[in-house]
C-alpha positions in Angstrom: 138.7 138.1 65.9 139.2 134.7 66.8 137.9 132.6 70.0 140.5 129.7 71.1 138.5 127.0 72.8 140.2 123.4 73.5 137.3 122.1 75.6 137.0 118.6 73.5 140.8 118.2 73.7 141.3 118.7 77.4 138.2 116.2 77.7 140.3 113.5 76.1 143.1 114.4 78.4 141.3 114.5 81.7 140.2 110.7 81.3 143.6 109.7 81.5 144.0 111.3 84.9 143.7 110.9 88.3 141.5 112.2 90.6 144.3 114.6 92.4 145.2 115.6 88.8 141.8 115.9 87.5 141.1 118.5 89.9 143.8 120.6 88.8 142.6 120.6 85.1 140.5 123.9 85.2 143.4 125.8 86.5 145.7 124.5 84.0 143.8 124.9 81.1 142.8 128.4 81.8 146.8 129.2 82.5 147.6 127.3 79.2 144.9 129.0 77.2 146.2 132.6 78.2 149.8 132.1 77.6 148.9 130.3 74.3 146.7 133.8 73.5 149.6 135.7 74.3 151.7 133.8 72.0 149.0 134.0 69.3 148.8 137.9 69.8 152.7 138.3 69.5 152.6 136.0 66.5 149.9 138.3 64.9 152.3 141.3 65.5 155.1 139.5 64.2 153.3 138.9 60.9 151.8 142.4 60.8 155.5 143.9 60.8 156.4 141.6 58.2 153.6 142.1 55.7 153.2 145.7 56.3 155.6 148.7 55.3 156.4 150.8 57.8 153.6 150.1 60.1 152.6 153.0 62.7 152.6 152.3 66.2 149.2 152.6 66.1 148.9 149.6 64.2 151.7 147.5 65.9 150.0 147.7 69.3 146.7 146.7 68.0 146.9 142.9 68.2 145.1 141.8 71.7 144.3 138.8 73.7 142.2 138.1 76.9 142.8 136.0 79.5 141.2 132.8 80.1 139.7 131.6 83.9 138.6 128.7 85.1 134.7 129.5 84.8 135.2 131.1 81.0 138.0 128.5 79.7 138.9 130.5 76.3 140.4 133.2 75.0 140.0 135.6 72.4 142.7 137.2 70.1 142.3 139.7 67.2 142.7 143.4 66.5 141.3 146.1 69.0 137.9 147.7 67.5 137.7 150.6 69.7 138.8 154.1 68.6 138.2 156.1 71.4 136.1 158.6 69.2 137.8 157.8 65.8 138.7 155.1 63.5 140.0 152.0 65.4 142.8 149.9 64.3 140.2 147.3 63.2 138.8 150.0 60.8 141.8 150.1 59.3 143.2 146.6 59.0 140.0 144.4 58.6 140.4 144.4 54.6 144.1 142.7 55.0 142.4 139.9 57.1 139.3 139.1 54.6 140.5 141.0 51.3 138.4 143.2 49.2 137.6 147.4 49.0 139.2 148.9 51.9 137.1 151.0 53.8 136.8 155.2 54.0 139.4 156.6 55.8 138.8 159.8 57.9 140.2 162.5 55.4 138.1 160.5 52.8 135.0 161.1 55.1 135.9 164.4 55.3 136.1 165.3 51.4 133.0 163.7 51.0 131.3 165.8 53.6 132.2 169.0 51.9 131.4 167.5 48.2 134.7 167.0 47.0 135.0 163.0 46.8 132.6 161.2 44.8 130.9 158.1 46.7 133.0 154.9 45.7 135.9 157.1 45.0 139.3 156.8 47.2 141.8 159.5 47.3 145.7 158.6 47.2 148.0 161.0 47.8 149.9 162.8 44.9 153.2 164.7 44.3 152.1 167.6 46.4 151.3 165.8 49.5 153.8 165.6 52.1 154.3 162.3 53.6 155.4 161.2 57.3 157.9 158.7 58.0 155.3 155.6 57.9 154.3 157.0 54.3 150.9 158.4 55.5 149.7 161.8 54.1 150.8 164.5 56.6 148.1 165.6 59.1 148.7 169.0 59.3 148.9 169.3 55.5 145.4 167.5 55.2 143.9 169.9 57.5 145.5 172.7 55.4 144.1 171.3 52.3 140.8 170.4 53.4 140.5 174.1 55.1 141.3 175.9 52.2 138.6 173.8 50.0 136.2 174.8 52.4 136.7 178.6 52.4 137.3 178.8 48.7 139.8 181.5 49.6 143.5 181.9 47.9 146.6 182.5 50.5 148.5 185.1 50.4 152.0 185.0 51.7 155.8 186.7 51.3 156.5 190.0 50.1 158.1 191.2 46.9 159.9 188.5 45.1 158.9 186.0 47.5 155.4 186.9 47.3 153.0 184.1 46.4 149.7 183.1 46.3 148.0 179.2 46.5 145.1 178.4 45.4 143.5 175.0 46.3 140.5 173.4 44.2 138.9 170.4 42.9 139.2 168.7 39.6 135.6 166.8 40.0 135.1 163.3 38.5 132.5 164.4 36.1 131.5 167.7 34.8 134.7 169.5 35.1 135.3 172.9 33.7 137.1 173.0 30.4 139.9 174.9 31.4 140.6 172.0 33.7 139.1 169.4 32.0 142.7 168.1 30.9 143.7 167.2 34.6 143.3 163.6 36.6 140.2 164.0 39.0 141.7 165.0 42.3 142.5 167.8 44.6 145.1 170.5 42.9 147.2 173.1 44.0 148.0 176.0 42.2 150.8 178.4 43.4 151.5 181.6 41.8 154.6 183.3 42.0 156.5 186.2 40.5 158.7 183.9 38.4 155.5 182.0 37.2 152.9 179.5 38.3 153.3 176.0 39.6 150.4 173.1 39.4 150.7 170.2 41.2 148.2 167.5 42.4 147.7 167.1 46.1 145.3 163.9 45.9 144.3 162.0 43.0 140.8 160.2 42.9 140.4 156.5 41.7 138.1 153.9 42.1 137.9 152.2 45.1 140.9 150.6 46.3 141.2 146.5 46.9 143.4 144.5 49.1 144.5 141.6 48.7 143.9 139.1 51.9 147.4 138.7 53.7 147.3 137.8 57.3 145.3 134.4 57.7 144.4 134.7 61.5 142.6 131.2 61.7 145.6 129.4 60.1 148.3 131.5 62.5 146.2 130.5 65.5 145.8 126.7 64.5 149.8 126.6 63.7 150.7 128.3 67.5 148.3 126.5 69.3 149.4 122.9 68.1 153.2 124.3 68.9 152.1 125.7 72.0 149.2 124.7 74.1 150.4 121.0 75.4 153.5 122.8 76.2 151.9 125.3 78.2 149.5 123.0 79.9 152.0 120.1 81.1 153.9 122.9 82.7 150.9 124.7 84.3 149.5 120.8 85.5 153.3 120.4 87.0 152.9 123.6 88.8 149.7 122.9 90.4 150.0 119.0 90.9 153.6 120.6 92.7 151.2 123.2 94.8 148.6 120.5 95.9 151.0 118.2 97.4 
């Protein structure tokens, strides 16, 4: 998040005004700040749409801006950090603003809770995982995979030639049994049918997952404030003076 405060600039402007105009400065400042904050919010949304590949509506609705008042002439712009019981947009996006290793996704925390994913490692979807239209792991399939790991049960379906048995298992990072040590660390699915067996990775485990900083919010904010605030302030002052007279 970033706070926009133009109090120092307004002090200089106020010195050049007459008494009538000076009285309207708090109103005009609050109105101009609110409008500028909305400009920054829209600029942030546009930037996210251009730098992220197939961003979800959850992500694109996450920028916010507050409203300035005469008593509190400042606005805050940022990414929503309240998740209503789940990870917030800020939890997912913070590394894109600062760079560095990303946090754990909810599915990774679930994998850790059942001992499938070691600390410090991340899970990335592999060939056996369906992706949604935004390129994220299909939630229903993630639940099925985690459920299969928890229960350690084989799933049987179909009859005759269509009969199949599905087994989901973990190839651990360390200490893998010899029969699966040739596989890459991750979560695998084996499907046995009358015609043979198919083995495919559902998730692969990797060490960390670093992001580069792709959104410079302070720079974006400074550029928009410089381009927009003065115009918003002048318009607000004109409206206030017209009403006052």
